[in-house]
C-alpha positions as a printed Julia matrix, in Angstrom:
54×3 Matrix{Float64}:
   0.0    0.0     0.0
   1.37   3.47   -0.83
   2.35   5.77    1.99
   1.92   9.54    1.92
   4.75  11.19    3.83
   4.67  14.59    5.46
   7.34  17.02    4.22
   9.35  16.38    7.39
   9.11  12.61    6.95
  10.1   12.94    3.28
  13.44  14.44    4.29
  14.08  11.67    6.82
  13.1    8.97    4.32
  15.35  10.41    1.6
  18.23  10.58    4.08
  17.91   6.81    4.6
  15.93   6.85    7.87
  13.76   3.8     7.11
  11.94   3.72   10.44
   8.49   2.2    10.87
   7.61   5.43   12.69
   7.42   7.18    9.32
   4.95   4.63    7.93
   1.6    5.65    9.38
  -1.65   6.84    7.85
  -1.94  10.49    6.95
  -4.92  12.2     8.54
  -7.71  12.3     5.93
  -8.51  15.88    6.97
  -5.1   16.92    5.59
  -5.85  15.46    2.14
  -7.87  16.9    -0.73
  -9.62  15.02   -3.5
 -10.88  16.56   -6.68
 -11.77  15.33  -10.17
  -9.09  15.68  -12.83
  -9.17  15.61  -16.58
  -9.19  12.27  -18.43
  -5.94  13.57  -19.95
  -4.18  11.84  -17.01
  -4.77   8.51  -18.73
  -2.1    9.1   -21.39
   1.54   9.71  -20.41
   2.11  11.72  -23.61
  -0.24  14.4   -22.23
   2.44  16.38  -20.43
   0.49  19.62  -20.07
  -0.7   21.66  -17.05
  -4.33  20.84  -17.82
  -3.69  17.27  -16.66
  -3.63  18.31  -13.0
  -6.08  21.22  -13.07
  -9.27  20.48  -11.19
 -12.46  20.33  -13.22
């Protein structure tokens, strides 16, 4: 399962600190979900519109 790291945890992870303490669920209140364009389905669509919310 993917893990979403906080910016602080990202730095630790990239520095080789592979502690289980970094691998916990991110609070859902800190996440945002929004629909995106179907352009995301093709890797050749490397344009800003891919990540713009609809």
